[in-house]
N, C-alpha and C positions, 0 to 999 in steps of 0.2 A: 860233710854234713851229712850226707844220706844213709853211708857208713855205718854212722854210728848208731842211726837211729834202727837201722838193722838187726845190729847185734843186742839192742835192749829187749828186741822179741823175741831174742832166741833164746831168752831166761825165764819168758813167762811158760808155766807151768800147763800140757794142755789134759783135757777130757774129754771122754765121749763121751756125749749125754746124744740121749734120743725121747720124745715129746711123743705120747698114743695117747690117745682119745682113747676108753676101754670100755664106754659104755654099759657100766655094770662091773664093780669089781671082784663082787660076790662069790661067783663061781670059781671052781676050784680050778677046772681047766684054762680058765683067763690066766689067772695066778701065777698058771704050769706054762704059759703060752708068755709071759714075761718073764718069769725064770730062766728059759731057753732062749728066748732074745735078748736077753742082759749078757746071758754066757757064751754065746753064736758071734754076738756083736763086739763081745769084749768092753763091756760099757763101766764106765764109771757110776754112770743115773738114768735114771727113765723116772721124767716125767710125766704125770698120768693126770687126766681130764676126765671129767664125766664119772667119775667112780662110783656115785651114788650109794657111796658107803657113809651110813649113819655109825656115831661111837666117837670116841676119840681113838684110833686106833694104829699102835705099831706091831703089825704085824709080820711072821717070820713067811718066807716063802724061802724054799732049796730050789738048789740049781739041779738039775740034773749029775750032775760030781758031787753035789752033797755041799756043794759050796751055800752059808748062811744071808740072805738078801729079807734085807728089813723094809715097809710098804706101812711110810709113815701118812696118816689122812687127821683133813682137822675134825673138831668132836663137833659134828652136827645133830643136831637134834632126834631128828625122825627122819625118816627116809627121804632121799631130795634127789631130781632129776638131774641136780649136779654134783659138785663134791668134786674135787684134786687133793694131786697128792705125790710124793716122792720117793720113790727104789733107791736104797744104795747096800753098798754091802756091808757086813759085820763090822768090816775091817774101817771102815770111815769114820772117823771121827765128827762129827754132827751136831747141830742146834737145827732142832728144827721149831716152828711157830706159823702159830695157823695167824691170818690175817681175816679172813670172810670163808662165808662157802663156796667161793671162786678162787680166792688165793692163799697159796703159801708160801713162805719160806723158806729154806735153809741154810744155816750157814754151814763149810764143810771145812775141816783142820784137818791140812795134810803136815806131815811134817819136813822141818826144812823146806815150807812152802807159801804163800801168804794166799790168805783164809778165801774164800772163794762163796758167793750168795748165790743161791741158781733160787728162780720163781719161778712154780707154776699156776698159773691163771687161768682162765674159765672166760668165754664169753659166749654164749652160747646166739647161735640165730636166730632170725626169727621165723618164727611158722608162719606161713603164708595166712590164716587168720588176720594175724598183726600188722602184718603189709599196710 
């Protein structure tokens, strides 16, 4: 019985995913650092938190080797302390959905593999004055 269970798990597609609290995603250098990490660690996705990006955006970022990445963020009405997002490569087929300013999800569709849903969520810590 144990052996058949192991065989089933071998067919599950693997993805390399990282999560970064970027503490503001508007700076050009931070965007480039994310692209560098995406390439250096051979990632399939980066989940970002504390982006502080307002407006519904899909922003293109290029890796040092010229690969196109897309950073999806929810449509926040104004500058915020929060914000979440997901970065994927241009080749990835996906559907992005905003849940709130602290939660978003993306369903990734890969050829001949099951769909996979990624969820980026942010729960801020309490300030000393809030404790």
